[in-house]
N, CA and C atoms as a LAMMPS dump frame, in Angstrom:
ITEM: TIMESTEP
0
ITEM: NUMBER OF ATOMS
507
ITEM: BOX BOUNDS ff ff ff
-5.0000000000000000e+02 5.0000000000000000e+02
-5.0000000000000000e+02 5.0000000000000000e+02
-5.0000000000000000e+02 5.0000000000000000e+02
ITEM: ATOMS id mol type element x y z
1 1 1 N -58.105 226.926 -22.3
2 1 2 C -57.577 227.692 -21.202
3 1 3 C -56.397 228.526 -21.705
4 2 1 N -56.356 229.773 -21.283
5 2 2 C -55.295 230.697 -21.685
6 2 3 C -54.704 231.274 -20.404
7 3 1 N -53.581 230.706 -19.942
8 3 2 C -53.038 231.176 -18.661
9 3 3 C -52.458 232.584 -18.771
10 4 1 N -52.495 233.292 -17.658
11 4 2 C -51.88 234.614 -17.57
12 4 3 C -50.375 234.422 -17.678
13 5 1 N -49.747 235.141 -18.602
14 5 2 C -48.306 234.987 -18.8
15 5 3 C -47.544 235.467 -17.573
16 6 1 N -46.316 234.984 -17.45
17 6 2 C -45.473 235.396 -16.319
18 6 3 C -45.287 236.908 -16.312
19 7 1 N -45.097 237.498 -17.487
20 7 2 C -44.879 238.948 -17.584
21 7 3 C -46.11 239.706 -17.087
22 8 1 N -47.287 239.285 -17.509
23 8 2 C -48.517 239.959 -17.104
24 8 3 C -48.771 239.729 -15.617
25 9 1 N -48.506 238.523 -15.138
26 9 2 C -48.711 238.231 -13.712
27 9 3 C -47.766 239.083 -12.852
28 10 1 N -46.525 239.22 -13.28
29 10 2 C -45.577 240.073 -12.554
30 10 3 C -46.071 241.518 -12.547
31 11 1 N -46.561 241.991 -13.685
32 11 2 C -47.096 243.358 -13.766
33 11 3 C -48.308 243.524 -12.852
34 12 1 N -49.182 242.529 -12.843
35 12 2 C -50.369 242.566 -11.997
36 12 3 C -49.992 242.798 -10.538
37 13 1 N -49.045 242.027 -10.035
38 13 2 C -48.682 242.149 -8.632
39 13 3 C -47.878 243.409 -8.349
40 14 1 N -47.214 243.92 -9.35
41 14 2 C -46.563 245.213 -9.203
42 14 3 C -47.62 246.314 -9.064
43 15 1 N -48.677 246.229 -9.858
44 15 2 C -49.781 247.195 -9.796
45 15 3 C -50.465 247.126 -8.431
46 16 1 N -50.716 245.916 -7.961
47 16 2 C -51.443 245.74 -6.701
48 16 3 C -50.582 246.052 -5.479
49 17 1 N -49.297 245.832 -5.579
50 17 2 C -48.341 246.2 -4.534
51 17 3 C -48.767 245.849 -3.129
52 18 1 N -48.917 246.869 -2.305
53 18 2 C -49.183 246.671 -0.879
54 18 3 C -50.63 246.274 -0.573
55 19 1 N -51.471 246.185 -1.57
56 19 2 C -52.86 245.764 -1.332
57 19 3 C -52.968 244.27 -1.041
58 20 1 N -51.955 243.495 -1.413
59 20 2 C -52.048 242.041 -1.289
60 20 3 C -51.904 241.535 0.152
61 21 1 N -50.863 241.932 0.901
62 21 2 C -50.717 241.365 2.251
63 21 3 C -51.966 241.594 3.111
64 22 1 N -52.46 240.487 3.668
65 22 2 C -53.629 240.539 4.537
66 22 3 C -54.962 240.636 3.825
67 23 1 N -54.96 240.627 2.513
68 23 2 C -56.207 240.819 1.756
69 23 3 C -57.003 239.531 1.609
70 24 1 N -58.27 239.732 1.3
71 24 2 C -59.148 238.652 0.857
72 24 3 C -59.224 238.824 -0.65
73 25 1 N -58.822 237.814 -1.394
74 25 2 C -58.597 237.888 -2.838
75 25 3 C -59.582 236.954 -3.532
76 26 1 N -60.217 237.439 -4.578
77 26 2 C -61.142 236.631 -5.371
78 26 3 C -60.563 236.463 -6.766
79 27 1 N -60.373 235.224 -7.184
80 27 2 C -59.801 234.89 -8.492
81 27 3 C -60.901 234.249 -9.338
82 28 1 N -61.505 235.066 -10.213
83 28 2 C -62.581 234.589 -11.083
84 28 3 C -61.997 234.073 -12.39
85 29 1 N -62.59 233.008 -12.926
86 29 2 C -62.054 232.345 -14.118
87 29 3 C -60.608 231.945 -13.806
88 30 1 N -60.421 231.231 -12.713
89 30 2 C -59.105 231.011 -12.115
90 30 3 C -58.183 230.074 -12.887
91 31 1 N -58.714 229.255 -13.782
92 31 2 C -57.839 228.309 -14.477
93 31 3 C -57.189 227.373 -13.476
94 32 1 N -55.878 227.237 -13.551
95 32 2 C -55.165 226.361 -12.617
96 32 3 C -54.79 227.081 -11.328
97 33 1 N -55.192 228.341 -11.196
98 33 2 C -55.014 229.064 -9.948
99 33 3 C -53.697 229.788 -9.773
100 34 1 N -52.916 229.953 -10.823
101 34 2 C -51.581 230.564 -10.696
102 34 3 C -51.643 231.964 -10.084
103 35 1 N -52.619 232.775 -10.464
104 35 2 C -52.702 234.141 -9.939
105 35 3 C -53.061 234.123 -8.454
106 36 1 N -54.075 233.371 -8.093
107 36 2 C -54.472 233.3 -6.685
108 36 3 C -53.401 232.684 -5.803
109 37 1 N -52.702 231.677 -6.305
110 37 2 C -51.612 231.06 -5.543
111 37 3 C -50.488 232.076 -5.336
112 38 1 N -50.204 232.86 -6.359
113 38 2 C -49.186 233.903 -6.187
114 38 3 C -49.65 234.938 -5.166
115 39 1 N -50.944 235.272 -5.172
116 39 2 C -51.461 236.205 -4.168
117 39 3 C -51.222 235.655 -2.761
118 40 1 N -51.476 234.374 -2.569
119 40 2 C -51.218 233.756 -1.264
120 40 3 C -49.739 233.816 -0.916
121 41 1 N -48.884 233.548 -1.898
122 41 2 C -47.442 233.566 -1.631
123 41 3 C -46.953 234.969 -1.304
124 42 1 N -47.713 235.987 -1.72
125 42 2 C -47.347 237.377 -1.433
126 42 3 C -48.067 237.931 -0.2
127 43 1 N -48.747 237.049 0.528
128 43 2 C -49.307 237.454 1.811
129 43 3 C -50.804 237.64 1.874
130 44 1 N -51.54 237.312 0.816
131 44 2 C -53.002 237.377 0.905
132 44 3 C -53.451 236.455 2.035
133 45 1 N -54.445 236.883 2.769
134 45 2 C -54.948 236.101 3.905
135 45 3 C -55.767 234.908 3.429
136 46 1 N -56.535 235.12 2.357
137 46 2 C -57.444 234.082 1.885
138 46 3 C -57.756 234.336 0.416
139 47 1 N -57.884 233.255 -0.362
140 47 2 C -58.254 233.373 -1.779
141 47 3 C -59.41 232.438 -2.077
142 48 1 N -60.415 232.982 -2.75
143 48 2 C -61.489 232.167 -3.306
144 48 3 C -61.226 232.038 -4.794
145 49 1 N -61.177 230.811 -5.267
146 49 2 C -60.947 230.512 -6.675
147 49 3 C -62.261 230.057 -7.286
148 50 1 N -62.627 230.607 -8.432
149 50 2 C -63.843 230.191 -9.131
150 50 3 C -63.436 229.724 -10.527
151 51 1 N -63.738 228.467 -10.829
152 51 2 C -63.369 227.882 -12.115
153 51 3 C -64.399 226.825 -12.488
154 52 1 N -64.804 226.819 -13.756
155 52 2 C -65.838 225.886 -14.191
156 52 3 C -65.272 224.574 -14.749
157 53 1 N -64.013 224.534 -15.073
158 53 2 C -63.413 223.34 -15.667
159 53 3 C -62.881 222.415 -14.562
160 54 1 N -63.525 221.248 -14.356
161 54 2 C -63.113 220.362 -13.257
162 54 3 C -61.64 219.937 -13.313
163 55 1 N -61.092 219.705 -14.504
164 55 2 C -59.679 219.291 -14.593
165 55 3 C -58.753 220.403 -14.112
166 56 1 N -59.087 221.646 -14.426
167 56 2 C -58.284 222.773 -13.951
168 56 3 C -58.367 222.854 -12.427
169 57 1 N -59.532 222.593 -11.87
170 57 2 C -59.702 222.633 -10.413
171 57 3 C -58.879 221.521 -9.754
172 58 1 N -58.803 220.36 -10.376
173 58 2 C -57.963 219.276 -9.843
174 58 3 C -56.499 219.705 -9.784
175 59 1 N -56.025 220.339 -10.848
176 59 2 C -54.646 220.822 -10.892
177 59 3 C -54.442 221.894 -9.819
178 60 1 N -55.417 222.792 -9.708
179 60 2 C -55.348 223.855 -8.704
180 60 3 C -55.252 223.265 -7.301
181 61 1 N -56.09 222.307 -6.999
182 61 2 C -56.088 221.668 -5.671
183 61 3 C -54.734 221.003 -5.407
184 62 1 N -54.199 220.325 -6.419
185 62 2 C -52.901 219.666 -6.289
186 62 3 C -51.802 220.704 -6.029
187 63 1 N -51.832 221.82 -6.757
188 63 2 C -50.834 222.877 -6.566
189 63 3 C -50.945 223.509 -5.183
190 64 1 N -52.172 223.79 -4.746
191 64 2 C -52.377 224.374 -3.418
192 64 3 C -51.903 223.431 -2.321
193 65 1 N -52.16 222.147 -2.485
194 65 2 C -51.716 221.146 -1.515
195 65 3 C -50.192 221.084 -1.479
196 66 1 N -49.571 221.065 -2.658
197 66 2 C -48.103 221.007 -2.732
198 66 3 C -47.46 222.233 -2.093
199 67 1 N -48.12 223.37 -2.172
200 67 2 C -47.588 224.616 -1.59
201 67 3 C -47.985 224.792 -0.129
202 68 1 N -48.801 223.87 0.404
203 68 2 C -49.259 223.985 1.787
204 68 3 C -50.221 225.141 1.998
205 69 1 N -51.018 225.465 0.973
206 69 2 C -51.906 226.634 1.027
207 69 3 C -53.392 226.282 0.963
208 70 1 N -53.721 225.014 0.957
209 70 2 C -55.116 224.618 0.782
210 70 3 C -56.021 225.168 1.882
211 71 1 N -55.503 225.318 3.1
212 71 2 C -56.328 225.827 4.197
213 71 3 C -56.595 227.332 4.098
214 72 1 N -55.935 228.027 3.171
215 72 2 C -56.158 229.457 2.954
216 72 3 C -56.981 229.696 1.682
217 73 1 N -57.579 228.637 1.175
218 73 2 C -58.266 228.734 -0.105
219 73 3 C -59.654 228.12 -0.048
220 74 1 N -60.509 228.674 -0.883
221 74 2 C -61.833 228.107 -1.124
222 74 3 C -61.913 227.884 -2.628
223 75 1 N -62.208 226.661 -3.04
224 75 2 C -62.323 226.333 -4.456
225 75 3 C -63.787 226.152 -4.803
226 76 1 N -64.264 226.924 -5.754
227 76 2 C -65.652 226.835 -6.204
228 76 3 C -65.655 226.342 -7.635
229 77 1 N -66.228 225.161 -7.83
230 77 2 C -66.328 224.593 -9.168
231 77 3 C -67.664 225.019 -9.743
232 78 1 N -67.619 225.816 -10.79
233 78 2 C -68.825 226.313 -11.43
234 78 3 C -68.512 227.594 -12.168
235 79 1 N -69.511 228.13 -12.795
236 79 2 C -69.307 229.344 -13.574
237 79 3 C -69.239 230.566 -12.657
238 80 1 N -68.593 231.585 -13.154
239 80 2 C -68.542 232.847 -12.423
240 80 3 C -69.946 233.391 -12.228
241 81 1 N -70.778 233.284 -13.243
242 81 2 C -72.146 233.787 -13.132
243 81 3 C -72.88 233.106 -11.983
244 82 1 N -72.787 231.787 -11.89
245 82 2 C -73.446 231.057 -10.813
246 82 3 C -72.887 231.47 -9.461
247 83 1 N -71.569 231.574 -9.35
248 83 2 C -70.943 231.998 -8.096
249 83 3 C -71.463 233.366 -7.669
250 84 1 N -71.508 234.313 -8.595
251 84 2 C -71.953 235.667 -8.256
252 84 3 C -73.42 235.715 -7.842
253 85 1 N -74.213 234.767 -8.299
254 85 2 C -75.628 234.719 -7.949
255 85 3 C -75.888 234.034 -6.611
256 86 1 N -74.883 233.383 -6.043
257 86 2 C -75.07 232.606 -4.813
258 86 3 C -74.27 233.225 -3.67
259 87 1 N -74.787 234.29 -3.088
260 87 2 C -74.054 235.017 -2.055
261 87 3 C -73.686 234.14 -0.859
262 88 1 N -74.42 233.081 -0.608
263 88 2 C -74.095 232.203 0.51
264 88 3 C -72.778 231.464 0.275
265 89 1 N -72.286 231.425 -0.958
266 89 2 C -71.025 230.741 -1.244
267 89 3 C -69.818 231.671 -1.18
268 90 1 N -70.058 232.951 -0.974
269 90 2 C -68.958 233.918 -0.9
270 90 3 C -68.239 233.792 0.423
271 91 1 N -67.006 234.139 0.419
272 91 2 C -66.215 234.182 1.644
273 91 3 C -65.544 235.55 1.713
274 92 1 N -66.343 236.578 1.466
275 92 2 C -65.854 237.947 1.397
276 92 3 C -66.283 238.737 2.609
277 93 1 N -66.286 240.036 2.532
278 93 2 C -66.083 240.811 1.314
279 93 3 C -64.615 240.757 0.884
280 94 1 N -64.432 240.875 -0.426
281 94 2 C -63.108 240.771 -1.013
282 94 3 C -62.486 242.145 -1.191
283 95 1 N -61.177 242.204 -0.952
284 95 2 C -60.411 243.44 -1.101
285 95 3 C -59.872 243.595 -2.518
286 96 1 N -59.575 242.468 -3.139
287 96 2 C -59.02 242.46 -4.494
288 96 3 C -59.749 241.396 -5.295
289 97 1 N -60.149 241.779 -6.511
290 97 2 C -60.763 240.829 -7.433
291 97 3 C -59.928 240.825 -8.708
292 98 1 N -59.552 239.631 -9.129
293 98 2 C -58.886 239.467 -10.417
294 98 3 C -59.781 238.575 -11.257
295 99 1 N -60.044 239.002 -12.489
296 99 2 C -60.878 238.206 -13.398
297 99 3 C -60.171 238.089 -14.738
298 100 1 N -60.095 236.877 -15.24
299 100 2 C -59.488 236.602 -16.537
300 100 3 C -60.477 235.805 -17.381
301 101 1 N -61.601 236.464 -17.764
302 101 2 C -62.62 235.736 -18.531
303 101 3 C -62.149 235.436 -19.941
304 102 1 N -62.773 234.458 -20.587
305 102 2 C -62.423 234.17 -21.975
306 102 3 C -62.543 235.435 -22.827
307 103 1 N -61.549 235.679 -23.646
308 103 2 C -61.545 236.895 -24.461
309 103 3 C -62.753 236.969 -25.391
310 104 1 N -63.256 235.839 -25.831
311 104 2 C -64.381 235.831 -26.763
312 104 3 C -65.731 236.063 -26.077
313 105 1 N -65.77 236.024 -24.764
314 105 2 C -67.022 236.186 -24.024
315 105 3 C -67.278 237.677 -23.781
316 106 1 N -68.034 238.29 -24.667
317 106 2 C -68.258 239.732 -24.623
318 106 3 C -69.02 240.189 -23.379
319 107 1 N -69.87 239.37 -22.835
320 107 2 C -70.646 239.756 -21.665
321 107 3 C -69.923 239.553 -20.339
322 108 1 N -68.775 238.895 -20.362
323 108 2 C -68.083 238.556 -19.117
324 108 3 C -67.592 239.788 -18.361
325 109 1 N -67.087 240.781 -19.068
326 109 2 C -66.589 241.987 -18.391
327 109 3 C -67.736 242.682 -17.67
328 110 1 N -68.884 242.816 -18.336
329 110 2 C -70.044 243.436 -17.692
330 110 3 C -70.517 242.617 -16.499
331 111 1 N -70.477 241.299 -16.631
332 111 2 C -70.868 240.418 -15.525
333 111 3 C -69.976 240.666 -14.306
334 112 1 N -68.682 240.696 -14.529
335 112 2 C -67.735 240.896 -13.425
336 112 3 C -67.899 242.288 -12.823
337 113 1 N -67.99 243.302 -13.672
338 113 2 C -68.16 244.662 -13.157
339 113 3 C -69.474 244.806 -12.38
340 114 1 N -70.486 244.067 -12.77
341 114 2 C -71.762 244.105 -12.07
342 114 3 C -71.694 243.548 -10.664
343 115 1 N -70.627 242.829 -10.34
344 115 2 C -70.516 242.238 -8.997
345 115 3 C -70.402 243.297 -7.915
346 116 1 N -69.985 244.513 -8.271
347 116 2 C -69.942 245.576 -7.263
348 116 3 C -71.344 245.844 -6.738
349 117 1 N -72.315 245.714 -7.589
350 117 2 C -73.702 245.95 -7.217
351 117 3 C -74.187 244.915 -6.204
352 118 1 N -73.551 243.789 -6.172
353 118 2 C -74.011 242.695 -5.339
354 118 3 C -73.57 242.773 -3.886
355 119 1 N -72.676 243.667 -3.537
356 119 2 C -72.174 243.736 -2.179
357 119 3 C -71.096 242.713 -1.885
358 120 1 N -70.486 242.185 -2.905
359 120 2 C -69.447 241.176 -2.784
360 120 3 C -68.114 241.766 -2.334
361 121 1 N -67.914 243.046 -2.618
362 121 2 C -66.608 243.661 -2.439
363 121 3 C -66.558 244.636 -1.272
364 122 1 N -65.369 244.739 -0.67
365 122 2 C -65.132 245.72 0.38
366 122 3 C -65.236 247.122 -0.22
367 123 1 N -65.494 248.107 0.605
368 123 2 C -65.723 249.467 0.111
369 123 3 C -64.519 250.058 -0.617
370 124 1 N -63.317 249.633 -0.287
371 124 2 C -62.109 250.153 -0.947
372 124 3 C -61.481 249.114 -1.872
373 125 1 N -62.267 248.181 -2.34
374 125 2 C -61.75 247.104 -3.187
375 125 3 C -61.233 247.633 -4.52
376 126 1 N -60.357 246.846 -5.117
377 126 2 C -59.933 247.093 -6.488
378 126 3 C -60.238 245.84 -7.293
379 127 1 N -60.47 246.057 -8.571
380 127 2 C -60.755 244.961 -9.473
381 127 3 C -59.859 245.117 -10.694
382 128 1 N -59.221 244.03 -11.075
383 128 2 C -58.425 244.033 -12.295
384 128 3 C -58.974 242.946 -13.2
385 129 1 N -59.265 243.352 -14.432
386 129 2 C -59.786 242.427 -15.431
387 129 3 C -58.752 242.298 -16.539
388 130 1 N -58.391 241.061 -16.856
389 130 2 C -57.467 240.795 -17.96
390 130 3 C -58.279 240.522 -19.218
391 131 1 N -57.901 241.188 -20.292
392 131 2 C -58.6 241.011 -21.566
393 131 3 C -57.644 241.226 -22.725
394 132 1 N -58.135 240.968 -23.917
395 132 2 C -57.413 241.28 -25.144
396 132 3 C -57.173 242.786 -25.183
397 133 1 N -55.998 243.207 -25.588
398 133 2 C -55.645 244.631 -25.597
399 133 3 C -56.514 245.444 -26.546
400 134 1 N -57.187 244.79 -27.482
401 134 2 C -58.049 245.519 -28.43
402 134 3 C -59.434 245.809 -27.861
403 135 1 N -59.742 245.259 -26.705
404 135 2 C -61.05 245.454 -26.087
405 135 3 C -61.143 246.873 -25.521
406 136 1 N -62.312 247.456 -25.669
407 136 2 C -62.611 248.762 -25.064
408 136 3 C -63.632 248.52 -23.956
409 137 1 N -63.175 248.377 -22.727
410 137 2 C -64.103 248.075 -21.633
411 137 3 C -64.881 249.324 -21.23
412 138 1 N -65.937 249.16 -20.457
413 138 2 C -66.678 250.326 -19.971
414 138 3 C -65.768 251.241 -19.155
415 139 1 N -65.906 252.535 -19.359
416 139 2 C -65.133 253.527 -18.599
417 139 3 C -65.646 253.589 -17.164
418 140 1 N -66.954 253.407 -16.994
419 140 2 C -67.54 253.456 -15.656
420 140 3 C -68.842 252.675 -15.645
421 141 1 N -69.206 252.246 -14.442
422 141 2 C -70.527 251.68 -14.202
423 141 3 C -71.177 252.613 -13.182
424 142 1 N -72.325 252.233 -12.688
425 142 2 C -72.962 253.073 -11.676
426 142 3 C -72.202 253.052 -10.352
427 143 1 N -71.225 252.161 -10.185
428 143 2 C -70.514 252.043 -8.912
429 143 3 C -68.997 252.021 -9.017
430 144 1 N -68.458 251.869 -10.203
431 144 2 C -67.004 251.756 -10.355
432 144 3 C -66.537 252.522 -11.581
433 145 1 N -65.258 252.861 -11.556
434 145 2 C -64.658 253.612 -12.648
435 145 3 C -63.344 252.962 -13.062
436 146 1 N -63.118 252.928 -14.376
437 146 2 C -61.845 252.467 -14.916
438 146 3 C -60.791 253.51 -14.557
439 147 1 N -59.792 253.108 -13.808
440 147 2 C -58.747 254.035 -13.373
441 147 3 C -57.552 254.029 -14.316
442 148 1 N -57.249 252.845 -14.842
443 148 2 C -56.071 252.761 -15.686
444 148 3 C -56.105 251.5 -16.521
445 149 1 N -55.508 251.604 -17.693
446 149 2 C -55.342 250.475 -18.606
447 149 3 C -53.852 250.245 -18.753
448 150 1 N -53.432 248.994 -18.589
449 150 2 C -52.032 248.613 -18.74
450 150 3 C -51.963 247.608 -19.89
451 151 1 N -51.166 247.866 -20.904
452 151 2 C -51.065 246.971 -22.058
453 151 3 C -49.72 246.26 -22.071
454 152 1 N -49.778 244.977 -22.385
455 152 2 C -48.59 244.129 -22.486
456 152 3 C -48.752 243.265 -23.733
457 153 1 N -48.333 243.778 -24.861
458 153 2 C -48.516 243.064 -26.119
459 153 3 C -49.994 242.945 -26.443
460 154 1 N -50.478 241.725 -26.625
461 154 2 C -51.88 241.482 -26.965
462 154 3 C -52.801 241.461 -25.744
463 155 1 N -52.234 241.604 -24.557
464 155 2 C -52.991 241.511 -23.315
465 155 3 C -53.05 242.867 -22.626
466 156 1 N -54.186 243.143 -22.001
467 156 2 C -54.318 244.375 -21.214
468 156 3 C -54.932 244.046 -19.862
469 157 1 N -54.529 244.821 -18.859
470 157 2 C -55.121 244.761 -17.529
471 157 3 C -55.875 246.057 -17.325
472 158 1 N -57.126 245.942 -16.884
473 158 2 C -57.982 247.106 -16.65
474 158 3 C -58.241 247.204 -15.151
475 159 1 N -57.814 248.307 -14.552
476 159 2 C -57.943 248.512 -13.117
477 159 3 C -59.165 249.368 -12.821
478 160 1 N -60.071 248.82 -12.021
479 160 2 C -61.292 249.531 -11.611
480 160 3 C -61.26 249.758 -10.108
481 161 1 N -61.837 250.888 -9.695
482 161 2 C -61.997 251.219 -8.284
483 161 3 C -63.413 251.733 -8.078
484 162 1 N -63.902 251.691 -6.833
485 162 2 C -65.255 252.193 -6.58
486 162 3 C -65.306 253.705 -6.788
487 163 1 N -66.476 254.201 -7.105
488 163 2 C -66.66 255.641 -7.222
489 163 3 C -66.456 256.294 -5.859
490 164 1 N -65.973 257.535 -5.826
491 164 2 C -65.646 258.196 -4.558
492 164 3 C -66.821 258.377 -3.595
493 165 1 N -68.029 258.349 -4.076
494 165 2 C -69.16 258.571 -3.175
495 165 3 C -69.472 257.375 -2.285
496 166 1 N -68.684 256.301 -2.431
497 166 2 C -68.852 255.15 -1.552
498 166 3 C -70.005 254.243 -1.93
499 167 1 N -70.633 254.471 -3.081
500 167 2 C -71.791 253.65 -3.443
501 167 3 C -71.418 252.241 -3.846
502 168 1 N -70.158 251.934 -3.92
503 168 2 C -69.738 250.599 -4.341
504 168 3 C -69.658 249.601 -3.195
505 169 1 N -69.985 249.971 -2.018
506 169 2 C -69.874 249.023 -0.903
507 169 3 C -71.129 248.217 -0.732
């Protein structure tokens, strides 16, 4: 597990700004849930956490309980791929998606970007993917476009938005 550093997490929420209050937030590859918990603390209405490591989910549940936020959260134990394939388990549509897949998993970025095709996201959703700064992610898919890359040392955040023609809804 490679947690999002405090510096990168602070930058993430600075980038997202006013999109967080009242949003439905999806935290893919959630780890111990630090990003999603911060989204809740900044006013997100609801967060779905997806994590395949049961021990990380136990820590996440304990943290959410300690913060009094468990009733604003859905915890999904399993892989992101499985979650994305099971639309009945979604609690969306989501306004903001944050994904922090393993840096060595080359197909993970494409998997996450492909979720726009699934109807998982709201029409004006944004997606931020955390990756190694040396990664060159896709500039666009058939439904989304890379709007900006933010680099913080060895880590980069890639901000995607739907294409203007509305085909991403």
